[in-house]
C-alpha positions in Angstrom: 10.4 -66.5 -13.3 11.0 -67.6 -17.1 10.0 -63.8 -17.8 13.0 -62.9 -15.5 15.6 -65.3 -16.9 14.4 -64.4 -20.5 14.6 -61.2 -20.5 18.7 -61.2 -19.5 18.9 -64.0 -22.0 17.6 -62.2 -24.8 19.8 -59.4 -24.1 22.9 -61.1 -24.1 22.5 -62.9 -27.1 22.0 -59.7 -29.1 25.3 -58.1 -27.3 27.3 -61.8 -28.3 25.5 -61.4 -31.6 26.8 -57.7 -32.3 30.4 -58.6 -31.3 31.0 -61.2 -33.6 33.8 -60.8 -36.0 35.3 -62.4 -39.1 38.5 -63.3 -39.7 40.9 -65.4 -41.8 44.2 -67.1 -40.8 45.2 -67.4 -44.6 45.7 -63.5 -45.6 48.2 -62.8 -48.1 50.7 -59.9 -47.5 53.5 -59.5 -50.5 56.4 -57.6 -49.5 58.6 -56.1 -52.3 61.7 -53.8 -51.9 62.9 -54.8 -55.6 64.9 -52.2 -57.8 64.3 -52.5 -61.7 66.9 -54.5 -63.5 68.2 -56.2 -60.2 67.5 -59.7 -58.3 63.4 -59.4 -57.5 63.3 -58.7 -54.0 60.0 -60.0 -52.8 58.6 -62.1 -50.4 55.2 -63.6 -49.6 53.4 -65.0 -46.8 50.3 -66.6 -46.8 49.5 -67.3 -43.1 48.7 -63.8 -42.3 45.7 -63.6 -39.3 43.4 -60.7 -40.0 40.4 -59.9 -37.7 37.6 -57.7 -38.5 34.9 -55.9 -36.3 32.2 -55.5 -39.4 30.3 -53.8 -36.5 32.6 -51.3 -35.9 35.4 -51.6 -38.9 38.0 -52.3 -36.5 40.8 -54.1 -38.1 43.4 -56.0 -36.9 46.3 -58.6 -38.5 49.2 -60.3 -37.1 51.7 -61.9 -39.6 55.3 -64.1 -38.3 57.7 -62.4 -40.3 59.3 -66.2 -40.5 56.6 -66.9 -42.9 57.3 -64.5 -45.4 59.0 -67.0 -48.7 61.3 -66.0 -51.4 61.9 -67.1 -54.5 66.1 -67.2 -53.4 66.5 -68.9 -50.2 69.9 -67.1 -49.4 67.6 -63.8 -49.4 64.8 -65.1 -47.1 68.1 -65.7 -44.6 68.9 -62.3 -45.4 65.9 -61.4 -44.6 65.4 -63.1 -41.2 68.8 -62.9 -39.9 70.2 -59.3 -41.1 67.1 -57.2 -42.3 64.4 -57.9 -40.0 65.9 -59.8 -37.3 63.0 -62.3 -37.0 64.3 -64.0 -33.8 64.4 -60.7 -31.8 61.5 -59.1 -33.6 58.9 -62.4 -34.9 56.0 -60.5 -35.4 54.3 -57.3 -37.4 50.9 -56.2 -36.3 48.6 -53.9 -37.6 45.9 -52.2 -35.1 43.5 -49.8 -36.9 40.1 -48.7 -38.3 38.3 -48.5 -41.7 36.5 -44.8 -42.1 33.4 -44.7 -42.7 32.9 -48.6 -42.6 29.2 -49.9 -43.2 29.3 -53.4 -43.5 25.3 -53.8 -44.4 26.2 -50.8 -47.4 28.5 -53.7 -49.0 28.0 -55.2 -52.5 29.8 -57.5 -54.9 31.6 -54.1 -56.8 34.9 -52.7 -54.6 34.2 -49.9 -52.8 37.4 -47.7 -51.6 38.2 -47.0 -48.6 40.9 -45.4 -45.9 42.2 -47.3 -43.3 44.1 -45.7 -40.4 46.0 -47.5 -37.8 49.5 -48.3 -36.4 51.8 -50.6 -37.7 54.4 -52.3 -35.3 57.4 -53.4 -37.5 61.0 -54.4 -36.3 60.1 -53.0 -32.6 58.8 -49.9 -33.4 55.1 -48.3 -34.1 54.0 -46.0 -37.1 50.8 -44.4 -37.9 49.6 -46.2 -41.0 47.0 -45.2 -43.9 46.3 -46.7 -46.4 43.7 -47.0 -49.3 41.9 -50.3 -49.5 39.3 -51.8 -51.7 36.6 -54.1 -50.0 33.6 -55.9 -51.3 31.1 -58.8 -50.0 30.3 -61.9 -51.3 28.1 -64.1 -49.7 29.3 -64.5 -46.5 32.7 -63.3 -47.1 34.0 -59.9 -46.9 37.5 -59.1 -49.4 40.1 -56.5 -48.2 42.6 -55.7 -50.8 45.4 -52.7 -50.0 48.6 -51.6 -51.4 50.3 -49.4 -49.6 54.4 -48.0 -48.7 56.7 -48.0 -45.9 59.9 -46.9 -45.3 62.8 -48.7 -43.8 64.1 -45.8 -42.2 60.6 -45.7 -40.1 61.4 -49.1 -39.0 65.1 -48.7 -38.2 65.7 -51.7 -40.6 69.6 -50.9 -41.4 70.3 -52.3 -45.3 73.9 -52.5 -45.7 75.3 -49.8 -47.8 77.5 -52.9 -50.2 73.7 -53.6 -51.3 71.9 -50.1 -50.7 71.6 -49.7 -54.3 70.0 -53.1 -54.8 66.9 -52.4 -52.4 64.7 -49.8 -52.4 64.6 -47.9 -49.4 60.3 -47.8 -49.6 59.0 -50.9 -49.5 55.6 -51.5 -50.9 53.4 -53.7 -49.3 50.1 -55.3 -50.8 47.2 -57.7 -49.3 45.0 -59.7 -49.9 42.4 -60.9 -46.8 38.8 -62.5 -47.2 37.4 -62.9 -44.0 34.3 -64.9 -42.9 32.3 -65.0 -39.6 34.7 -66.7 -36.9 32.4 -69.8 -35.4 33.3 -70.9 -32.2 
């Protein structure tokens, strides 16, 4: 009888262990739509959730749009009310795959990867491909990425009066240090 219970319990523990995820709720995304010689249009959100399944290389993130903060309060207000319409579109969500990812081969040195997936922003979903640098130090995996998105791809309207002050290609930088999720 004990053997009959032991085998299913061992199988269940292997399944649970293999599905352990790594995550952080304090990842950072920097949004930069600045043009040289004009006021910096840069917002930072340091409360972004990132989740990584190290067994499969699946990665996802969630950013609350009102979490972006700017040096100038008026820019933050315009970002939320006029451009990103954060009451109507409160989140940015990314779901994707790290190509060729093998957590067992990570070292303390950054390795180059490509992350492909779908970014949902401002009511639109677009395919994204981004270069990433990933490393592992102790129990932590660090993911760094830098890519650009077009405001027109996400139907973000920029008034003609200030079009010359905002870049139509927005640079996105992310930094996430992930650890095993403990329940």
